[in-house]
C-alpha positions in Angstrom: 194.9 -31.5 244.3 196.0 -30.4 240.7 198.3 -32.9 239.4 201.1 -30.4 238.4 200.9 -27.6 240.8 199.6 -26.4 243.8 201.0 -22.9 243.8 202.6 -20.9 241.5 206.4 -19.6 241.3 205.5 -16.3 242.3 203.5 -17.0 245.2 205.0 -18.5 248.0 206.0 -16.1 251.2 207.5 -16.6 254.6 204.1 -17.4 256.1 204.1 -20.9 253.7 207.1 -22.0 255.6 206.3 -25.8 256.5 203.9 -26.5 254.2 204.2 -29.5 251.4 203.7 -27.9 248.0 204.0 -28.8 244.3 205.4 -26.1 241.8 205.9 -26.7 238.0 207.7 -24.3 235.6 210.6 -23.8 233.7 214.3 -24.3 234.5 215.5 -20.9 234.6 218.8 -21.4 236.1 220.9 -24.3 237.7 223.4 -23.8 240.1 225.6 -26.2 241.8 227.2 -25.0 245.1 229.4 -27.9 246.8 227.0 -30.8 246.0 223.7 -29.4 246.4 221.7 -28.4 243.3 220.1 -24.7 243.3 217.5 -24.5 240.5 215.3 -21.2 239.8 212.2 -22.5 238.5 209.9 -19.8 236.5 206.4 -19.9 235.5 203.9 -16.8 234.1 203.8 -15.5 238.1 207.5 -15.2 239.1 210.7 -17.5 240.2 210.7 -20.0 243.3 214.2 -21.4 244.1 214.3 -25.2 244.4 216.9 -27.1 246.2 218.0 -30.4 245.5 220.0 -31.9 248.2 222.5 -35.2 247.0 220.8 -38.0 248.9 217.7 -37.6 246.7 217.6 -40.3 244.2 216.9 -37.8 241.5 219.8 -35.5 242.1 222.4 -37.3 239.7 219.9 -36.4 236.9 220.0 -32.9 237.5 223.0 -32.4 235.7 221.4 -33.6 232.4 218.6 -30.9 232.5 218.8 -28.1 230.0 217.7 -24.8 231.2 214.0 -24.3 229.7 213.0 -27.8 230.5 209.7 -27.8 232.0 209.5 -29.7 235.2 207.3 -30.2 238.6 208.9 -30.5 242.1 206.8 -31.6 245.3 208.6 -30.7 248.5 208.6 -28.6 251.7 209.3 -25.0 251.8 211.8 -23.4 254.3 212.8 -20.2 255.2 216.1 -18.8 253.8 218.6 -18.2 255.7 219.2 -14.3 256.5 222.1 -14.0 254.3 220.6 -15.8 251.5 217.5 -13.9 251.4 216.9 -12.5 247.9 214.9 -9.1 247.6 215.1 -9.0 243.9 212.0 -11.5 243.5 209.0 -11.9 245.6 209.7 -15.4 246.9 213.1 -14.6 248.0 212.7 -15.2 251.7 211.9 -18.8 251.1 212.9 -21.7 249.0 211.6 -25.5 248.1 213.2 -28.3 249.4 212.6 -30.9 246.5 211.4 -34.3 247.6 210.2 -35.7 244.4 210.2 -34.5 240.8 209.0 -35.1 237.3 210.2 -33.9 233.7 206.9 -32.7 231.8 208.8 -31.3 229.0 212.4 -31.5 227.8 214.3 -28.9 225.9 216.5 -29.1 223.3 219.6 -26.9 222.8 218.2 -23.4 222.7 219.2 -20.9 219.7 219.4 -18.1 222.3 219.6 -17.8 226.2 216.1 -16.6 228.1 217.7 -15.8 231.2 219.9 -13.3 230.1 220.2 -11.3 226.9 222.9 -12.5 224.5 221.8 -10.0 221.5 220.1 -12.3 219.6 219.6 -11.3 216.1 216.1 -10.2 215.7 215.0 -12.6 212.9 216.3 -15.3 214.9 214.3 -14.1 217.8 211.2 -14.0 215.5 211.6 -17.5 214.3 211.8 -18.8 217.9 209.2 -16.1 219.3 207.5 -18.5 221.9 211.2 -18.9 223.1 211.6 -15.2 222.9 208.2 -14.5 224.6 209.6 -16.2 227.8 212.0 -13.3 228.7 210.9 -11.1 231.1 211.0 -7.7 229.3 209.0 -8.8 226.7 206.7 -11.4 229.0 206.0 -8.2 231.0 205.4 -6.1 227.8 202.7 -8.4 226.4 201.0 -8.5 229.8 200.9 -4.6 230.0 199.3 -4.8 226.9 196.7 -7.2 227.8 196.0 -5.1 230.9 196.1 -1.9 228.7 193.1 -3.2 226.4 191.0 -4.5 229.3 191.3 -1.1 231.2 190.3 0.6 227.7 187.3 -1.8 227.3 186.2 -0.8 231.0 186.6 3.0 230.5 184.5 3.1 227.1 181.8 0.9 228.5 181.5 1.9 231.9 182.8 5.2 231.9 181.9 6.7 228.5 178.8 4.6 227.8 179.9 3.0 224.5 178.7 -0.4 222.7 181.5 -2.5 221.3 180.6 -3.7 218.1 182.5 -6.1 215.7 182.6 -5.3 212.0 183.5 -7.3 208.8 186.7 -8.5 208.2 186.0 -9.7 204.6 185.4 -6.4 202.8 185.6 -4.6 199.6 188.6 -2.9 198.3 189.2 0.8 198.9 190.8 3.1 196.6 192.2 4.8 199.3 195.0 4.8 201.9 197.7 1.9 201.8 197.8 -1.2 200.0 195.2 -3.7 200.2 195.6 -7.5 201.5 193.4 -9.2 198.5 191.3 -12.5 199.3 190.5 -14.0 196.3 186.6 -15.4 196.2 186.2 -19.2 195.0 182.5 -18.8 194.7 182.8 -15.7 192.7 185.8 -16.1 190.6 187.7 -13.2 189.4 186.8 -10.9 192.5 188.3 -10.3 195.6 187.7 -9.5 199.1 189.5 -7.0 200.9 191.1 -7.1 204.5 190.2 -3.8 206.2 193.0 -1.2 206.5 190.2 0.3 209.1 186.5 -0.4 210.0 186.1 3.4 208.3 182.9 2.6 206.4 181.1 0.2 208.7 181.7 2.4 211.8 180.1 5.3 210.1 177.2 2.9 208.7 176.7 2.0 212.3 176.3 6.1 213.3 173.3 6.1 210.5 171.9 2.9 211.8 171.0 4.7 214.9 174.0 3.7 217.4 175.0 6.6 219.3 178.7 5.6 220.5 180.6 2.8 218.8 184.4 1.1 219.7 186.1 -1.9 218.8 189.7 -3.5 219.5 190.0 -3.5 215.7 192.4 -5.4 213.5 193.4 -3.6 210.7 195.4 -4.7 207.7 197.7 -3.1 205.2 200.5 -4.1 202.6 203.0 -1.5 203.6 206.8 -1.0 204.8 207.7 -1.4 208.4 209.0 1.5 210.5 210.4 1.1 213.7 206.8 2.9 215.0 205.0 0.4 212.3 204.8 -3.1 211.9 203.9 -4.4 208.2 200.7 -6.6 207.8 198.5 -6.2 210.8 197.9 -3.8 213.8 195.0 -3.2 216.4 193.7 0.2 216.8 190.8 1.6 219.5 188.6 2.7 216.8 185.5 4.8 218.0 182.8 6.9 216.4 180.3 9.4 218.0 177.0 10.7 216.6 175.7 14.1 217.3 179.6 15.7 217.7 181.8 18.4 217.1 185.6 18.3 217.0 186.1 19.0 220.8 183.4 16.3 222.0 186.1 13.6 220.3 188.4 15.6 222.3 187.3 15.4 225.2 187.0 11.7 225.3 190.2 10.6 223.8 192.1 13.3 226.5 190.4 11.5 229.3 191.6 7.7 228.2 195.2 9.0 227.4 195.5 10.7 230.3 194.1 7.8 232.3 195.9 4.8 230.4 199.4 6.8 230.2 199.1 7.9 234.0 198.2 4.3 234.9 200.5 2.2 233.2 203.3 4.4 232.2 206.3 5.8 235.0 206.1 9.3 233.2 204.3 12.8 234.2 201.4 13.3 232.0 199.8 17.2 231.7 196.2 17.1 232.5 193.7 17.6 229.8 193.0 19.6 227.9 195.8 18.9 225.5 197.5 21.5 223.6 195.7 22.4 219.4 198.3 23.4 217.0 197.0 24.1 213.7 198.7 21.9 210.9 200.4 25.1 209.3 201.7 26.3 212.5 203.2 23.0 213.4 205.5 23.0 210.6 206.6 26.3 210.9 207.5 26.0 214.4 208.6 22.5 214.4 208.7 21.5 210.5 206.7 18.4 211.2 203.3 17.4 212.1 204.2 15.3 214.7 206.1 17.7 217.3 207.9 16.5 220.4 207.1 18.8 222.9 208.9 18.2 225.0 211.8 19.6 222.9 211.3 23.2 223.9 213.2 24.7 220.6 211.0 26.2 217.9 211.8 27.8 214.7 210.9 31.2 213.8 210.6 32.6 210.0 213.2 35.6 209.4 212.5 35.5 205.4 211.4 39.2 205.3 214.7 40.3 207.4 216.6 39.0 204.6 214.6 40.2 201.8 217.0 42.8 200.6 220.0 41.3 202.3 223.6 41.9 200.7 224.3 38.2 202.3 224.2 36.5 198.6 223.6 33.1 200.6 220.4 34.1 201.9 219.6 37.0 199.4 219.6 34.0 196.4 217.3 31.7 198.4 215.2 34.3 199.3 214.6 35.8 195.6 213.9 32.1 194.3 211.0 31.8 196.6 212.6 29.9 199.1 212.6 30.5 203.1 215.1 31.6 205.8 214.6 30.0 209.5 216.2 30.3 212.6 216.4 28.4 215.7 217.9 30.1 218.6 219.4 28.3 221.8 219.7 29.8 225.5 223.1 29.7 227.0 225.3 27.7 224.7 228.0 30.9 223.8 230.8 29.0 225.8 230.3 25.8 223.6 233.7 25.1 221.9 234.1 25.6 218.3 233.7 21.8 217.7 230.4 21.8 218.7 229.1 24.5 216.1 231.2 22.7 213.6 229.5 19.4 214.4 226.1 20.8 214.1 227.0 22.1 210.1 228.3 18.7 209.6 224.8 17.1 210.7 223.1 19.6 208.7 224.8 18.8 205.6 224.0 15.1 206.4 220.5 15.7 205.8 220.7 17.9 202.8 221.5 21.3 204.1 224.3 23.6 202.0 225.3 24.8 205.5 224.2 25.9 208.9 225.1 29.7 209.7 225.2 30.8 213.0 225.4 33.9 215.5 226.7 33.6 219.1 225.9 36.7 221.3 229.0 37.1 224.2 229.6 40.2 226.0 227.0 42.2 223.8 228.7 41.1 220.8 228.0 39.2 217.7 230.4 36.4 216.8 230.1 34.4 213.5 231.6 34.1 210.1 228.5 35.6 208.7 228.5 38.9 210.7 230.6 40.8 208.4 228.1 40.5 205.4 225.0 41.7 207.7 223.9 45.0 208.4 223.4 46.3 211.6 219.4 46.8 211.1 219.5 43.1 210.0 221.5 42.1 213.1 219.1 44.2 215.6 216.2 42.8 213.9 217.3 39.0 214.2 218.1 39.8 217.9 214.4 41.6 218.6 212.7 38.7 216.8 214.6 35.8 218.1 214.7 37.4 221.6 218.4 36.9 221.7 220.5 38.0 224.9 224.3 37.3 226.2 225.0 33.6 226.2 222.5 32.7 223.1 223.3 31.5 219.8 221.0 31.5 216.8 221.1 28.7 213.7 220.0 29.6 210.7 218.4 27.2 207.7 218.0 28.7 204.4 216.6 26.6 201.4 213.5 26.0 199.0 210.3 26.3 201.7 209.7 22.6 201.9 213.5 21.6 202.3 214.2 24.3 205.1 211.1 22.7 207.3 212.7 19.3 206.9 216.3 20.1 207.7 215.0 22.7 210.6 213.1 19.5 212.0 216.6 17.4 212.0 218.5 20.4 213.5 215.8 20.7 215.9 216.0 17.6 217.3 219.9 17.2 216.7 220.3 20.3 219.2 218.0 19.3 221.5 219.8 15.8 222.0 223.3 17.0 222.1 222.3 19.5 224.6 220.1 17.0 226.8 217.1 19.4 226.5 214.3 16.6 226.3 212.8 15.4 229.5 212.5 11.8 229.3 210.0 12.0 232.3 207.1 13.0 230.8 204.3 12.0 228.3 203.8 15.4 226.3 200.4 15.2 224.0 199.1 17.8 221.4 196.2 18.0 219.0 197.3 18.9 215.4 194.0 20.5 213.7 193.2 21.9 210.8 194.6 19.7 208.1 194.1 21.1 204.3 191.4 19.4 202.8 193.9 18.9 199.4 197.1 18.8 198.3 199.2 18.5 194.8 200.1 15.2 193.9 204.1 15.1 193.4 204.3 13.2 190.7 201.2 14.1 188.7 200.8 17.5 189.8 197.1 16.7 190.4 194.7 17.4 193.0 194.5 14.6 195.8 192.9 14.2 199.3 195.8 15.3 201.9 194.3 13.2 204.6 191.1 11.3 205.0 188.2 11.7 201.9 185.4 11.3 204.2 186.3 14.4 206.1 183.8 17.3 206.4 185.7 20.3 204.7 185.5 23.7 207.0 182.7 25.7 205.3 180.7 22.9 204.1 179.6 23.1 200.3 180.0 26.7 200.1 184.0 26.1 200.4 183.8 23.6 197.9 182.1 25.7 195.4 184.1 29.2 196.3 187.4 28.5 197.5 191.0 27.4 195.8 191.1 23.8 196.5 194.5 23.9 198.3 193.1 26.6 200.7 190.0 24.5 202.0 190.6 23.0 205.7 189.1 20.2 206.8 187.7 19.3 210.4 190.6 16.5 210.6 193.0 15.9 213.2 195.6 13.8 215.0 196.7 13.0 218.4 200.8 12.8 218.9 202.6 12.1 221.9 206.6 12.9 222.1 206.6 13.2 218.6 204.6 10.2 217.8 201.6 10.1 215.9 199.1 7.6 217.8 196.1 8.3 215.6 194.2 10.3 213.0 190.3 11.3 213.2 187.8 13.4 211.7 184.5 15.1 211.8 182.9 13.0 208.9 181.5 14.1 205.7 177.9 13.0 205.9 176.1 14.6 203.4 175.9 13.1 200.1 176.0 16.1 197.5 179.1 17.4 200.0 180.5 14.2 199.3 180.3 14.0 195.6 181.4 17.4 195.4 184.5 16.8 197.6 185.3 13.5 195.5 184.9 15.5 192.1 187.4 17.8 193.3 189.6 15.2 193.7 189.1 13.8 190.0 186.6 11.0 191.0 183.2 11.1 189.2 179.9 10.3 190.8 179.9 6.8 189.1 182.9 5.9 190.7 182.3 7.3 193.9 178.7 5.2 194.0 180.9 2.3 192.8 183.6 2.3 195.5 181.7 3.8 198.5 177.9 3.2 197.2 177.0 1.3 200.6 178.1 4.4 202.6 176.9 7.5 200.5 173.6 5.3 200.0 172.9 5.3 203.5 173.5 9.0 203.8 170.8 9.4 201.7 168.2 7.9 204.1 169.0 10.3 207.1 172.5 10.6 208.6 173.3 12.0 211.6 176.5 14.3 212.0 179.6 12.1 213.6 183.0 11.6 214.1 185.4 9.8 215.5 189.1 8.8 215.7 191.1 5.2 216.1 194.6 5.4 218.1 196.9 2.7 217.7 196.9 0.2 220.4 200.6 -1.0 219.6 201.9 2.4 219.6 200.5 3.7 222.8 201.9 0.2 224.1 205.2 1.3 222.7 205.5 4.3 224.3 204.1 3.3 227.8 206.7 0.3 227.6 209.4 2.8 226.6 210.4 0.7 223.7 212.2 2.1 220.1 210.7 -0.8 218.4 206.9 -1.5 217.7 207.7 -5.5 217.4 208.6 -5.5 221.0 204.9 -5.1 222.0 203.2 -7.3 219.8 203.2 -11.0 220.6 203.7 -12.3 217.0 205.0 -9.4 214.7 206.1 -9.8 211.1 209.6 -9.0 210.6 210.7 -6.0 208.2 210.1 -7.9 205.3 206.5 -8.7 206.1 207.3 -12.3 207.2 206.3 -14.6 209.8 209.3 -16.6 210.1 207.7 -18.9 212.6 204.9 -19.8 210.8 206.5 -19.4 207.4 204.0 -16.8 205.9 203.7 -16.3 203.4 204.1 -19.4 201.9 203.2 -21.3 198.5 200.0 -23.4 198.4 199.3 -26.0 196.3 198.0 -26.0 193.1 194.7 -27.3 194.0 193.8 -24.5 195.9 194.9 -22.2 193.3 192.7 -24.0 190.8 189.2 -23.6 193.1 190.4 -20.1 193.4 190.7 -19.7 189.8 194.1 -18.2 190.2 197.5 -18.4 188.1 200.8 -17.4 189.4 203.2 -15.6 187.2 206.4 -14.7 189.2 208.3 -11.6 187.9 211.9 -12.4 186.3 214.5 -11.8 188.4 216.5 -8.5 187.4 220.2 -9.5 186.2 223.0 -8.6 188.6 225.6 -7.9 185.6 
């Protein structure tokens, strides 16, 4: 017999009544009912109620046990009386009458409670993460994450014929993307490795090496700021690459993965593939973002042309200065009180709008403070374009084109929230496609890559030579679920001459390209197949499936928002001896005066 237990705390059933067993686990709670002590004993598998009678020689010590102490109990399994059966737990029909016990690990006073949510501050929870992970919800999130990863591995190997390969963790720094985490080299003074932001070049090199389908549950490292859907430091992604494929081949695999994983582990409806494909430009025009939440039925429409010659100065001036007028129509809200519309105006102003004009259609009449400034033809055109009917309302956003989209996206979301239009029982996926290859850097005004520099431009070399760079589209795509971007991907640029030209447009000389990406571009000179891939974020997938608003709730040991590991005290200072070996001298920046 096992020294510590014969069964787990989630295993015993009514059929085990009469057995002598041994359980071990954490003291979840202690209750004294008329001299009899009841203990809920918890382990990874569940909870079992322990009964300690006063005649037991260890009875008196029970009051000294702190919750979360680790204890082993031996005794007999007995049925609970009908009125005491606990249907909330799997073992609720039985209890263990303790005959002996052994304290395996004492617990000091807890920084916060495990059995109940006491709203402990996040930094305290992260400092004592090993305690936090005992909490049922967080514990189950991490288990779910493990199951999802196992199922992904099964799908990739058994269903889709992929092979799992590991790529280097110590690699070279890349000039693109987020900031690298650098690792100094002891053997090569003054030189540094970089932790990979993604296995981008290596997975492409595997395709050049003749492997047809690669995947990896890949750790990635980026020195970037935290967000609710992004943890600083490290994260994991389902990294995959395929040879001799086009965009739709990638989509077919990923859609099957997403449908299967979200259906199996989530509690919401998932639409059957294929998922909708929305061009990048269309996504911005309709939703104001390239990460649209398709659970929200509201869309923006462009009414700029209608107001080209309007006498309504607020709109006329915007259009004259090259801005745009967008509108969002909403069905059946004419009965909303004036406060609703005032609140929407206040919200729009809070996100940068000068105001928020609106028109209400009621009894075939247009009601609005702006109606008197509009002609009958303009009103008629608005109603036709927006398909307005009795009971509907329409809201207008007018500003510079980029700002109009930004404000419109926020107003769209706020309207949906206020009107409860967003379905919380569905996962809505879509693809964003046809990204621009280049964009203008806002600070320098120079042309730069808008997405992935290794993407194949649509039109190939001809487009790069003959088109305005800002008009060139790339074979790039994002997959989005409920307004959360899960991944970016692309069909790769596998031809050296096209790659050199693509980088040249972005200001990189051939020498720089050879220096920064020499390993990959040199490989392409020796016969590279057409290939493409994508890398959905594991953390974000689990976050959505577990219905957590914060990504740190699905990661066992995350950094805090300041990229610190409070439990292990990282980052931390190191000994001077280590620095000398690495030929590194530390220069701490002076603190800015607060005077």
